[in-house]
TIMAR-423425 format. One record per residue (C-alpha): residue in one letter; x, y, z. Coordinates in pm, whole numbers. Each point is the difference from the previous one (the first is absolute). Example, Ala and Ser with C-alpha at 12.3 -4.5 7.8 and 13.67 -1.06 7.14 Angstrom:
2
PT  r      px      py      pz
PT  A    1230    -450     780
PT  S     137     344     -66
END
This chain:
837
PT  r      px      py      pz
PT  M   14677   -5215    7140
PT  D    -170      66    -335
PT  S    -287    -195    -150
PT  Q     196     -52    -324
PT  S     262    -210     181
PT  I    -276    -202     164
PT  Q    -177     -59    -330
PT  S     326    -114    -156
PT  L      36    -268     270
PT  V    -363    -102     -42
PT  N      52     -45    -374
PT  A     316    -205      58
PT  I    -180    -233     243
PT  K    -293     -43    -239
PT  R     235     -69    -286
PT  E     265    -220     162
PT  I    -141    -164     315
PT  L    -376     -49     -15
PT  P      -8    -179    -338
PT  N     264    -248     122
PT  L    -152    -124     324
PT  G     109    -361     -18
PT  S     104    -221     287
PT  H     364      59     -97
PT  S     -31     366      95
PT  F    -157     -59     340
PT  L     282     -90     238
PT  S     327     185      47
PT  S     311    -170    -136
PT  S     194    -203     254
PT  P     380      26     -40
PT  Y      39    -321     199
PT  D    -231    -210    -218
PT  T     117     165    -322
PT  A     360     -92      83
PT  W    -102    -361      59
PT  L    -154     -31    -345
PT  A     314     157    -142
PT  M     200    -273     178
PT  I    -140    -276    -228
PT  P     234     -92    -290
PT  D    -127     -36    -355
PT  P       1    -376     -81
PT  R     121      80    -353
PT  Q     276     241     110
PT  H     115     -92     348
PT  D     209     315      34
PT  H    -306     225     -51
PT  P    -307      53     215
PT  M    -331    -141    -116
PT  F    -179     316     111
PT  E     239     261    -135
PT  K    -249     285      46
PT  C     -11     -73     373
PT  L     378      37      13
PT  N     -38     326    -191
PT  W    -246     119     263
PT  V     251     -73     279
PT  L     269     185    -194
PT  H    -210     312     -41
PT  N    -192      29     327
PT  Q     260      39     269
PT  K     -66     314     204
PT  E     263     271      28
PT  E      82    -106     356
PT  G      85    -353    -114
PT  F    -308    -203      91
PT  W    -289    -146    -195
PT  G    -361      46     110
PT  D    -215     258     178
PT  Y     203      65     314
PT  D     -45     354     132
PT  Y     368      79      28
PT  E     -51     309     214
PT  E    -244    -149     252
PT  H     179    -337      26
PT  E    -318    -199      49
PT  T     113    -346     108
PT  F    -284    -186    -165
PT  D     104     109    -347
PT  G     369      15      89
PT  L      41    -370      73
PT  E    -180     -86    -321
PT  C     233     235    -189
PT  L     298    -167     164
PT  A    -116    -342    -123
PT  S     -82     142    -344
PT  A     338     169     -28
PT  I     185    -327      71
PT  V    -196    -207    -249
PT  C      16     275    -267
PT  M     377      28      39
PT  T      24    -379      -8
PT  V    -180     -28    -333
PT  L     212     279    -147
PT  K     313    -181     118
PT  K    -130    -329    -138
PT  W     -41     145    -351
PT  H     315     217      21
PT  V    -178     332     -47
PT  G     -53     317     202
PT  S     330      25     189
PT  P     -60     365      99
PT  L    -344     -92     129
PT  I     145    -279     212
PT  E     256     239     142
PT  K    -271     254      84
PT  G    -219    -272     155
PT  L     284    -128     216
PT  K      65     354     116
PT  F    -368      41      94
PT  I       8    -322     202
PT  H     324      92     173
PT  E    -127     347      93
PT  N    -352    -100     102
PT  A      14    -359     122
PT  E      47     102     364
PT  L    -302     228     -16
PT  L    -218    -255    -178
PT  L      99    -292     220
PT  S     -36     188     327
PT  R    -343     158     -47
PT  N    -203    -289     133
PT  K    -200      17     321
PT  H     104    -217     293
PT  G     300    -122    -200
PT  K    -213    -228    -215
PT  F      38     -48    -374
PT  P    -293     -83    -226
PT  R     -22    -370     -72
PT  W      29      53    -374
PT  I     329     192      18
PT  A     151    -273     218
PT  I     -92    -253    -270
PT  I      87     213    -301
PT  L     316     196      83
PT  P     236    -290      87
PT  G    -109    -183    -314
PT  L      62     306    -217
PT  V     345      55     149
PT  D      75    -366     -74
PT  L    -123      41    -357
PT  A     205     318     -51
PT  H     314    -183     110
PT  V     -67    -282    -246
PT  V      16     245    -292
PT  G     313     165     142
PT  L    -156     301     169
PT  E     114      80     353
PT  I    -255     200     201
PT  I     190     229     232
PT  F    -186      86     319
PT  P     120     254     256
PT  Q     177    -151     299
PT  S    -272     150     221
PT  T    -258    -239    -153
PT  E     190    -317      86
PT  H    -228     -94     289
PT  A    -314      78    -201
PT  I     120    -218    -289
PT  A      91    -279     239
PT  D    -347      22     150
PT  L    -157     -25    -345
PT  F     190    -317     -83
PT  S     -84    -146     342
PT  N    -365      91     -45
PT  R      -8    -165    -339
PT  Q     146    -320     138
PT  R    -259      -9     280
PT  I    -282      67    -250
PT  L     116    -276    -234
PT  E      27    -247     287
PT  R    -332      97     158
PT  E    -239      47    -291
PT  E    -142    -248    -247
PT  L      58      74    -366
PT  V    -369      78     -42
PT  D     -98      96     352
PT  K    -369      82      44
PT  N      90     238     281
PT  Q     188     225    -243
PT  Y    -182     218    -251
PT  Y     303     -21    -228
PT  P     162    -339      69
PT  L     366     -77     -60
PT  L     -69    -141    -344
PT  S    -122     341    -117
PT  Y     358     121      60
PT  L     146    -283    -208
PT  E     242     235    -178
PT  A     181      79     327
PT  L       4    -340     172
PT  P     348    -151      35
PT  R      98    -298    -216
PT  T      47    -204     315
PT  Y    -374      26      54
PT  K    -101    -292    -221
PT  I    -325      40    -192
PT  S    -116    -258    -248
PT  H    -129      61    -348
PT  E    -332    -156     100
PT  T     -36     228     303
PT  I      33     313    -212
PT  L    -246    -119    -264
PT  K    -250    -112     264
PT  H     -35     353     133
PT  M     -19     181    -331
PT  D    -321     194     -70
PT  G    -217     -73    -300
PT  D     146     296    -188
PT  G     349    -152      11
PT  S     128     224     278
PT  L     144     -85     337
PT  F    -204     196     255
PT  Q     -65     258    -272
PT  S     352     131      56
PT  P     207      77    -314
PT  S     327     -39     191
PT  A     -97    -336     152
PT  T    -139    -115    -336
PT  S     326      97    -172
PT  S     185    -217     249
PT  A    -251    -281     -46
PT  Y      63      10    -374
PT  L     377       3      47
PT  A     -36    -301     230
PT  T    -250    -204    -201
PT  G      -9     129    -356
PT  N    -379     -27      27
PT  E    -175     130    -312
PT  E    -297     140     194
PT  C     237     212     208
PT  L     161     126    -319
PT  A    -337      82    -157
PT  Y     -97     200     309
PT  L     327     196      -9
PT  Q     -21      64    -374
PT  S    -357     125      33
PT  L     102     223     289
PT  A     295     151    -186
PT  S    -192      55    -324
PT  N    -282     183     180
PT  C     217     252     182
PT  A      31     310    -212
PT  S     275     151     216
PT  N     208    -323     -26
PT  G      12     -10     379
PT  V    -217    -274     149
PT  P    -220      45     309
PT  S      24    -201     320
PT  V    -316    -190     -92
PT  Y    -149     -68    -342
PT  L    -369      74     -31
PT  V    -203     -61    -313
PT  D    -299     210     102
PT  E     -74     313    -200
PT  D    -308      76     211
PT  L     219      45     307
PT  T     225     240    -191
PT  K    -297     206    -116
PT  L    -159       2     345
PT  S     327     118     153
PT  M      28     279    -253
PT  A    -357     116      64
PT  Y      58     -21     377
PT  Q     321     198     -24
PT  L    -165     274    -207
PT  V    -284      27     255
PT  K     231       4     301
PT  L     229     263    -151
PT  G    -293     223     -96
PT  L      63     -24    -374
PT  T    -334    -128    -126
PT  E     -92     344    -133
PT  F     253     -62    -279
PT  F     -82    -365     -65
PT  D    -370     -30      75
PT  R     -87    -167    -330
PT  E     289    -247      23
PT  K     -87     -86     360
PT  D    -366     -56     -89
PT  E      97    -226    -291
PT  I     223    -207     228
PT  L    -273     -41     262
PT  A    -264     -87    -260
PT  Q     223    -277    -133
PT  I      82    -122     352
PT  Y    -371     -12      83
PT  R     -76    -204    -311
PT  N     265    -249     109
PT  Y    -135       9     357
PT  K    -348    -103    -116
PT  H     142    -300    -184
PT  G     150    -138     322
PT  K     352    -127      54
PT  P     186    -329      53
PT  S      96    -102     351
PT  T     354      37     131
PT  K     226    -275    -127
PT  S     295      48     234
PT  I      37      97     363
PT  H     274     236    -121
PT  S    -254     191    -212
PT  I    -228      89     291
PT  A     161     336      76
PT  A      -8     117    -362
PT  E    -358    -117     -54
PT  L    -134     152     322
PT  Y     184     326     -64
PT  K    -155      22    -345
PT  D    -349     -87     126
PT  C      13     270     269
PT  L     116     258    -254
PT  E    -273    -105    -240
PT  F    -271      22     265
PT  W     114     343     126
PT  L      29     158    -343
PT  L    -322    -144    -140
PT  R    -213      78     305
PT  M     154     346      37
PT  H    -102      74    -359
PT  G    -358    -115      29
PT  Y      19    -361    -122
PT  S    -199    -267     179
PT  V     248    -246     149
PT  S     -31    -257     275
PT  P     235     -22     300
PT  S      30    -372     -74
PT  S     221      97    -294
PT  F     287      43     246
PT  C    -135    -143     328
PT  W      33    -352    -142
PT  F     313     -51     213
PT  L    -215      -6     315
PT  E    -187    -307    -125
PT  R     312    -199     -90
PT  E     151    -131     319
PT  E     339     -91    -143
PT  V      38     348    -150
PT  R    -113     176     316
PT  D     237    -212     211
PT  H     284      75    -240
PT  I     -60     376      33
PT  E     -27     -22     379
PT  K     326    -193      24
PT  H     189     241    -226
PT  Y    -192     322      60
PT  E     309     226     -24
PT  Y      54    -120    -356
PT  F    -360      90     -77
PT  S      18     347     157
PT  S     -60     192    -323
PT  V    -277    -239    -102
PT  L    -168      28     340
PT  L      31     378     -27
PT  N    -191     -11    -327
PT  V    -263    -230     151
PT  Y     -45     261     272
PT  R     -18     282    -256
PT  A    -263    -187    -198
PT  S    -207     -42     315
PT  N     -23     381      28
PT  L    -263     -19    -274
PT  M    -233    -214     212
PT  L    -373      32     -69
PT  P    -289    -107     227
PT  D     -26    -371      90
PT  E     332     -98    -156
PT  H      96    -240     277
PT  Q     268    -172    -206
PT  L     176     333     -44
PT  E     -28      59     373
PT  K     183    -329      63
PT  A     270      89    -252
PT  R      51     336     170
PT  T      31    -160     344
PT  F     237    -266    -132
PT  S     231     246    -176
PT  K      -7     252     284
PT  T     106    -264     254
PT  F     321     -79    -184
PT  L      76     356    -108
PT  E     -19     106     364
PT  K     236    -285      89
PT  I     248     129    -256
PT  V     -15     363     109
PT  Y     -52     -25     374
PT  G     126    -345      91
PT  G     311     -15    -213
PT  T      82    -258    -265
PT  R     177    -329      30
PT  D     234     109    -279
PT  E      62     375       0
PT  S     154      -7    -346
PT  I    -333     -76    -165
PT  I    -176     330      71
PT  S     174     316    -119
PT  P     -40     321     205
PT  S    -192     162    -287
PT  H    -240    -294     -28
PT  C     -45      -1     377
PT  R     -93     369      -9
PT  M    -263     -73    -263
PT  I    -153    -270     221
PT  E      -2     238     299
PT  H    -164     267    -215
PT  E    -271    -241    -114
PT  L     -76    -128     350
PT  G      27     334     175
PT  L    -197     223    -235
PT  P    -340    -120    -124
PT  W     -45      20    -376
PT  M    -295     237      40
PT  T     225     255     176
PT  R     261      22    -275
PT  L       5     289    -245
PT  D      98    -101    -352
PT  H     259     273     -60
PT  L     198    -102     310
PT  E     -33    -367     -94
PT  H     152      79    -340
PT  R     295     157     179
PT  L      46    -302     226
PT  W      -2    -229    -304
PT  L     273     215    -154
PT  E     221      19     306
PT  E      -7    -357     130
PT  K     225    -225    -205
PT  D    -195    -309     101
PT  A    -347     149     -24
PT  C     -88    -261    -259
PT  V     220    -302      62
PT  L    -137    -327    -129
PT  W      33    -335     170
PT  M     313    -138     164
PT  G     283    -148    -205
PT  K     304    -200     105
PT  F     182     309     127
PT  S    -255     279      28
PT  C    -335     109    -137
PT  H     -38      -2    -376
PT  R     -36     351    -141
PT  S    -188     110    -306
PT  S     199     175    -270
PT  L    -306     221     -46
PT  V      39     140     351
PT  H     350     127     -65
PT  N     -44      88    -367
PT  Q     173     335     -34
PT  D    -247     161    -238
PT  I    -295     -92     220
PT  M     171     115     319
PT  Q     124     321    -161
PT  L    -351      73    -125
PT  A    -144     -65     346
PT  V     251     231     166
PT  Q     -46     280    -253
PT  N    -377     -32      17
PT  F       3      11     381
PT  V     222     308       6
PT  L    -217     169    -263
PT  R    -308     -72     209
PT  Q     169     153     303
PT  S      68     321    -193
PT  V    -363      12    -116
PT  Y    -122     -60     354
PT  R     216     278     142
PT  M    -144     247    -250
PT  E    -354    -111      79
PT  L      69      28     373
PT  D     110     361     -53
PT  V    -332      66    -177
PT  V    -197    -152     289
PT  K     205     190     263
PT  E     -54     329    -184
PT  W    -375     -68     -17
PT  S     -11     -87     370
PT  E     175     325      89
PT  T    -202     214    -242
PT  T    -331    -129     134
PT  G     116      48     359
PT  L     -48    -366      97
PT  S     364     -43     102
PT  K     -22     301     235
PT  M    -308     -94     201
PT  G     199     -47     320
PT  F    -227    -257     165
PT  S      13    -283    -254
PT  R     252    -262     -97
PT  E     219     128    -285
PT  K       7    -305    -224
PT  T      57     140    -348
PT  T     311    -209     -68
PT  Y    -147    -310     168
PT  S    -313      25    -211
PT  Y     183      43    -327
PT  F     256    -274      81
PT  A    -273    -253      72
PT  V    -187      75    -321
PT  A     309      14    -222
PT  S     143    -326     138
PT  S    -327    -175     -87
PT  V    -121     173    -318
PT  Y     349      -8    -144
PT  L     -49      13    -379
PT  P     109     327    -164
PT  C    -325      22    -195
PT  N    -190      35     329
PT  S     144     339      92
PT  D    -339     170      31
PT  V    -127    -283     218
PT  R     297      26     236
PT  V     -18     378      41
PT  L    -377      19      44
PT  V     -24    -296     238
PT  A     287     141     209
PT  K    -184     333      22
PT  S    -316    -186     100
PT  A     190    -183     275
PT  I     133     331     134
PT  I    -353     144      18
PT  V    -125    -316     172
PT  T     277      25     262
PT  V     -52     370      72
PT  A    -381     -17       3
PT  D      -2    -313     216
PT  D     226     173     254
PT  F    -224     308     -11
PT  F    -303    -215      89
PT  D     192    -193     267
PT  M     193     274     176
PT  E     -53     358    -113
PT  G    -348      92    -109
PT  S    -292      71     228
PT  L    -318    -194     -68
PT  E    -145     312    -157
PT  D     305      36    -229
PT  L     -29    -362    -103
PT  E    -368      26     -79
PT  K      57     314    -208
PT  L     282    -160    -196
PT  T    -198    -317     -60
PT  D    -300     202    -114
PT  A     221     206    -235
PT  V     135    -318    -159
PT  Q    -355    -135     -42
PT  R    -107     324    -171
PT  W     341      48    -160
PT  E       2     367      96
PT  C     263     180     210
PT  E    -242     261     137
PT  G       4      23     381
PT  L     343    -163      44
PT  S     308     161     147
PT  G     341     -92     136
PT  H     111    -363     -27
PT  A    -339    -118    -129
PT  K      17     244    -290
PT  T     359    -105     -82
PT  I    -101    -368      -8
PT  F    -303      64    -221
PT  E     191     219    -248
PT  A     275    -261     -31
PT  L    -264    -267     -55
PT  N    -176     210    -262
PT  D     331      50    -182
PT  L      69    -374       7
PT  V    -346     -92    -131
PT  A      29     254    -280
PT  D     339    -143     -99
PT  F    -131    -357       7
PT  R    -304     103    -204
PT  V     202     176    -273
PT  K     259    -276     -41
PT  N    -265    -272     -13
PT  F    -209     192    -254
PT  K     304      43    -226
PT  Q      70    -374      13
PT  S    -347    -148     -24
PT  G    -249     275     -76
PT  K    -183     -91     324
PT  D     -92     264     258
PT  I      41    -147     348
PT  K     -74     319     196
PT  K    -313    -137     172
PT  N     172    -329      81
PT  L     294     180     158
PT  Q    -221     234     202
PT  H    -212    -291     121
PT  I     290    -219     110
PT  W     165     285     191
PT  G    -336      98     146
PT  E     -61    -346     147
PT  T     359     -14     131
PT  F     -37     332     186
PT  H    -338    -115     131
PT  S     156    -317     142
PT  W     267     208     177
PT  L    -273     216     151
PT  T    -191    -307     120
PT  E     311    -143     169
PT  A      76     337     160
PT  K    -351      13     149
PT  W      37    -356     132
PT  S     333      81     165
PT  R    -117     328     154
PT  S    -328    -142     129
PT  G     162    -313     143
PT  G    -235    -218    -200
PT  A      91    -354     -94
PT  P    -153    -129    -324
PT  S      -7    -370     -76
PT  T     291    -146    -195
PT  H    -233     -29    -298
PT  E    -102     367      18
PT  Y     360     102      53
PT  L     121    -187    -309
PT  D    -278     149    -213
PT  V     142     344      77
PT  G     365     -94      53
PT  M      41    -166    -338
PT  T     -85     340    -152
PT  S     200     215     243
PT  V     324    -186     -75
PT  A     -36     156    -348
PT  A     156    -284    -201
PT  H    -276      21    -262
PT  T      46     378     -14
PT  L     357     -62    -114
PT  V     -56    -290    -237
PT  L    -325      63    -189
PT  P      90     336    -160
PT  S     334    -144    -108
PT  T    -169    -295    -171
PT  C    -163     246    -239
PT  L     343     124    -105
PT  A     146    -351     -22
PT  S    -292    -141    -204
PT  P    -123     291    -216
PT  T    -189    -217    -250
PT  T    -208    -187     261
PT  P    -355     134      63
PT  L     -23     213     311
PT  Q    -288    -198     150
PT  Q     214    -313     -21
PT  L     299     159     174
PT  W    -199     198     256
PT  S    -317    -192      66
PT  N    -256      73     268
PT  P       9    -199     220
PT  Y     372     -52     -23
PT  Q     146    -316    -153
PT  P      81    -286     245
PT  I     375      53     -56
PT  T     -34     364     109
PT  K    -206     -89     308
PT  L     255    -260     102
PT  L     280     253     -42
PT  M    -185     245     224
PT  V     -71    -250     279
PT  I     351    -151      -3
PT  A     164     343       3
PT  R    -208     100     304
PT  M      93    -314     194
PT  L     367      31     -93
PT  N      -5     354     134
PT  D    -173     -99     324
PT  V     224    -286     116
PT  P     324     193      69
PT  G    -185     320      91
PT  Y    -233    -119     276
PT  L     218     121     291
PT  K      43     348    -144
PT  E    -369      29     -83
PT  E    -104    -128     343
PT  K     200     284     159
PT  Q    -155     253    -238
PT  G    -351    -127      71
PT  K     -46    -108    -362
PT  L    -185    -308    -117
PT  N     181    -304    -130
PT  F    -114    -345    -117
PT  V     233    -181     243
PT  L    -143     195     296
PT  L    -363     -38    -113
PT  Y      44    -377     -35
PT  L     119      -8     363
PT  K    -315     188     110
PT  E    -219    -252    -180
PT  N     202    -294     135
PT  P      85      87     365
PT  D     162    -340      64
PT  A     252      55    -279
PT  S     348     148      47
PT  V     170     253    -225
PT  E     201    -287    -146
PT  D    -325    -185     -76
PT  S    -140     306    -172
PT  I     311      52    -212
PT  K       7    -369     -92
PT  F    -365      18    -106
PT  V      74     301    -222
PT  Q     305    -166    -152
PT  L    -190    -319     -81
PT  L    -276     208    -156
PT  L     260     196    -197
PT  D     159    -319    -131
PT  Q    -333    -115    -139
PT  L     -93     338    -142
PT  K     338      38    -171
PT  K     -45    -336    -174
PT  E    -339     113    -126
PT  F     147     332    -109
PT  L     284    -171    -185
PT  Q    -251    -223    -177
PT  H    -165     312    -144
PT  V     336     155     -91
PT  L     116    -307    -192
PT  D    -335     -96    -155
PT  E     -15      95    -368
PT  L    -379     -40      20
PT  C     -23     290     246
PT  E    -198     291    -145
PT  L     286     242      59
PT  P     283      14    -257
PT  K     347    -117      97
PT  P     152     349      58
PT  S    -281      80     243
PT  R      41    -327     188
PT  Q     375      59      11
PT  L     -55     343     156
PT  H    -218    -160     268
PT  L     283    -243      80
PT  W     261     276       8
PT  C    -218     207     232
PT  L     -44    -290     242
PT  K     374     -69      -3
PT  V      66     360     101
PT  F    -240     -28     296
PT  H     152    -335      91
PT  M     350     147     -16
PT  F     -90     289     228
PT  Y    -189    -209     257
PT  N     160    -345     -16
PT  S     137     -28     354
PT  S       0     361     114
PT  N    -131     337    -115
PT  R     288      98    -228
PT  Y    -202     284    -150
PT  D       0     191     329
PT  S     372     -53      58
PT  D     238     277    -105
PT  T     292    -240     -58
PT  D    -120    -351     -90
PT  M     -41      74    -369
PT  L     309     212     -64
PT  H     229    -287    -103
PT  D    -255    -136    -247
PT  I     -65     347    -139
PT  Q     372      48     -62
PT  K      24    -335    -180
PT  A    -310      67    -208
PT  L      63     358    -104
PT  M     359     106      61
PT  V     273    -265      19
PT  P      90    -190    -320
PT  P      -4    -380      33
PT  R     325    -179      76
PT  V      15    -306    -220
PT  P     248    -291       7
PT  K     292      60    -232
PT  L     -36    -173    -334
PT  K     308    -102    -195
PT  P     -49     -35    -378
PT  L     106    -318    -180
PT  R     268      34    -262
PT  P     -98     -75    -362
PT  L      88    -349    -122
PT  P     218     -66    -306
PT  E    -102    -271    -241
PT  Q     316    -212      29
PT  L     273     -69     252
PT  G     320     192     -54
PT  P     347    -153     -15
PT  K     117    -187     305
PT  P     193     231     231
PT  Q     302    -114     196
PT  V     -83    -222     298
PT  F       3     185     332
PT  V     163    -191     285
PT  T     -72      89     361
PT  K     280      12     254
PT  S       6    -254     282
PT  L      57     171     332
PT  S      60    -120     355
PT  G    -262    -147     229
PT  Q    -152    -341     -47
PT  F    -315    -189      73
PT  G     -27    -364     -99
PT  L    -315    -129    -161
PT  E    -112    -304     197
PT  R    -134    -299    -189
PT  F    -254    -250     126
PT  H    -193    -303    -116
PT  R    -377      -5     -37
PT  K    -151    -346      49
PT  S    -362      56     -86
PT  F      46      44    -375
PT  I     136    -241    -257
PT  G     294     106    -215
PT  Y      -5     -93    -366
PT  R     272     -90    -241
PT  M      59     188    -319
PT  G    -107    -216    -293
PT  S      38      57    -370
PT  Q    -210     319       5
PT  I     150     284    -195
PT  G      -3     376      16
PT  P    -134     173     308
PT  V      62    -279     246
PT  N     372     -18     -70
PT  R      35     376       7
PT  W    -188      13     330
PT  E     236    -258     143
PT  K     299     193    -125
PT  M    -125     329     139
PT  Y     -48    -152     342
PT  K     311    -213       9
PT  S     136     -84     342
PT  S     204     283     146
PT  S     173      81     324
PT  F      54     373       3
PT  K      45     279     248
PT  L    -203     318      25
PT  C     202     318     -29
PT  F     -26     290     243
PT  A     169     331     -51
END
């Protein structure tokens, strides 16, 4: 993968996408809703559609297999498949209505006939989603009205019968606007049978202030056809005029900030900010200016999901990039009882929003109790979804469920950015929005082909760079003799993988290689002090490092010192070339104090002494060598910053916190091993000082302390007022994430197998991304009307039962013109039979 191809994609995105970030470009086009707008006749020419461009979109966006939408044809995912089935029927219906697209209808009918059994059978426990039971019978009815027979395989007869029975039970059981349903029956107005009487006044009563019915373009189209209401028409006209692709989304949002936030979030999550840093910063600066001016309160209960999703995104992005933002900017839902109750009642529909609440809470700072409550609240319902099952299994897609499991099961601090970028690429629903009538809304930005292609190419290019760098590190490890010591853990690949997956930018090549070499020396030397060297050997090696002279050393000690000397020389030369600063004394000092701390711990272990926890941490925070890895690299990452600012004495608070946290992270999973080896450990020392405590008490104490220390650490990382520059603070965070990854629940660093899968994904195996199907270009005008395609009626029948609904008042058609009469005509009374082949 060459850099020229990548730069070409970058230029295309900067030229064609970023300058046009309006609300119209945010959500993916919905074939279902687009077809419903195309269904509306032009009041001046009744034999033409009012929204001709929507009909054009339907004509030119059928997939090769015969469906409309994002269904993964090879994987047959039911969640998308049922939506595609509904979309295919309504798209074919609108084509039939306007006497166009006969070949497309034929292809769509073939898709349904070949796939209906698969789509209608892939539901757990024999249950269909509520929405498909409401929608599908109504669409089949509508298709028949325009003369289109939907031919289902004979094998689906029982499934179809069940759907019609389910619909009848739903219509008899539920109120038109039932508070127990997140999307009530009225939001599916377009698919309700004519026998279900709904008055003009009822429809208008439940319209939102923007002229929509439940913010649904399809339901609003039906509301306009039924009432001729001008506000409905204005909403639909605004929607159609603001959609550049001519396909309308499943919900109409007039919020450019949300579009820009989603773009910035997507660039961050895909690891593309290196190409769009200026654009991302401009977006966030504008968002922050708007944030400081406040915002109006939610006007509609149906806007809660969109507003809360946006607020969580805003909080995460702004705080992550050093802006001062309050948790109250998105935790407002906790203080509004009706909103909180609404989310609790319909928590499955808020799964993606709750997931983003939980993600935002990862950036918790000290004493942010409101954020603590939001985290607890969101976690409770996310765990219900993943571990307790959902009340409606159609709401949560497998991909979305995997993302929730990933978030709950792997703390944010343990995740390496490079692997997170891969996950974001591979999971189709990594970034679903809030729930719509059928499934979660999806951003068009997420599946934009240029952006995804750039992300894939960039990831693969990184992998090739990493493999070359790994070869350099392996060669160095062999040349210096460190990989052939015999007694120590051979962790060359582990060390490089951890560094590369954190410090992932190509420009940081020197940092990756030198820090990986440092980690190898730390591992080998630490093992030498723990297991191999005599006390005399250890004292000689420590003294040699203090003097920085190899005289008097031999064997393993000499090999370690010579490798260290080579590393320091390399660090010194590269840093001097970049900044003109000579860091020789700093490097010798930091390695000297690290070796001294190892010697102190070795003497403690061999003498059987037990220092206090305070004394132990004073030494242990140095012996874990986190600062030895991070401080030299900050000089390379921030070459223009004065050395005394980067490498102060005493160390900066952020560095001290890194050292202490890394030591405690190392000690929790390693206490059993170190107890057997006679080594000291914070968990064990706490037990000595607190004889009434159990091991569980000691571990709990350490974990509580770690939680507090990590919040303080994060405050320094995200604080723009911190004395260290951003690249240096970022390196501190990356270093801590590596330690957290290795020692989260077990000692993965010591395992020979635990890391192999992650290493393969990071360095070797290209990402497997969901297949993307390009949209066909749109012509300016409709072509000539092709010959009408007539489907064949085959054997097998199922009668559509009719019933009377008492709780709603029917209304008589008055002298209204236009849409009302056409609505009545479209849904004229019919007694037809379904066809099965």
